[in-house]
C-alpha positions as CSV (number, residue, x, y, z in Angstrom):
1,M,47.8,-124.8,32.8
2,L,48.9,-124.8,36.4
3,V,46.0,-122.6,37.4
4,L,43.6,-125.0,35.7
5,A,45.1,-128.0,37.6
6,G,44.8,-126.1,40.9
7,W,41.1,-125.3,40.2
8,A,40.4,-128.9,39.2
9,T,42.0,-130.1,42.5
10,R,40.0,-127.6,44.5
11,W,36.7,-128.8,43.0
12,R,37.6,-132.4,43.5
13,E,38.1,-131.8,47.2
14,H,35.0,-129.6,47.5
15,P,31.9,-131.3,49.1
16,P,28.9,-132.1,46.9
17,P,26.4,-129.2,46.6
18,L,23.8,-130.8,49.0
19,L,26.4,-131.3,51.7
20,W,27.9,-127.9,51.1
21,G,24.5,-126.3,51.4
22,R,23.7,-128.1,54.7
23,H,27.1,-127.0,56.0
24,R,26.5,-123.4,55.1
25,V,22.9,-123.0,56.0
26,L,22.3,-125.4,58.9
27,R,25.9,-125.2,60.2
28,S,26.1,-129.1,60.1
29,R,29.4,-131.0,60.2
30,L,30.8,-132.5,57.0
31,P,31.8,-136.1,56.6
32,R,35.4,-137.1,57.4
33,P,36.7,-137.0,53.7
34,Y,35.9,-133.2,53.6
35,R,37.4,-132.3,57.0
36,A,40.6,-130.9,55.4
37,W,38.5,-128.7,53.1
38,T,36.4,-127.5,56.1
39,R,39.6,-126.6,58.0
40,D,40.9,-124.6,55.1
41,D,37.5,-122.9,54.7
42,V,37.2,-121.9,58.3
43,E,40.7,-120.6,58.5
44,G,40.2,-118.5,55.3
45,L,39.9,-114.8,55.3
46,W,36.4,-114.7,53.7
47,F,34.8,-117.3,56.0
48,P,32.6,-114.9,58.1
49,L,31.3,-113.3,54.9
50,T,30.6,-116.5,53.1
51,M,28.8,-118.0,56.1
52,N,26.5,-115.0,56.4
53,L,25.8,-114.9,52.7
54,A,24.1,-118.3,52.9
55,L,21.5,-117.1,55.4
56,P,19.1,-115.5,52.9
57,F,18.7,-118.9,51.3
58,V,17.2,-120.4,54.4
59,P,13.5,-121.3,53.6
60,L,11.1,-119.4,55.8
């Protein structure tokens, strides 16, 4: 139950898909309510990998 509550909190604090996609692909800044999420994301171990995985989805 604790794990489910943690996942629910994480998804509530996650930016909407359109904002998240712009952040990943275009490297744009997120609005202020998501700054804590952005800080956690950038300081994470997998940040370089996840940022580069979004590049193939850039329309040519």
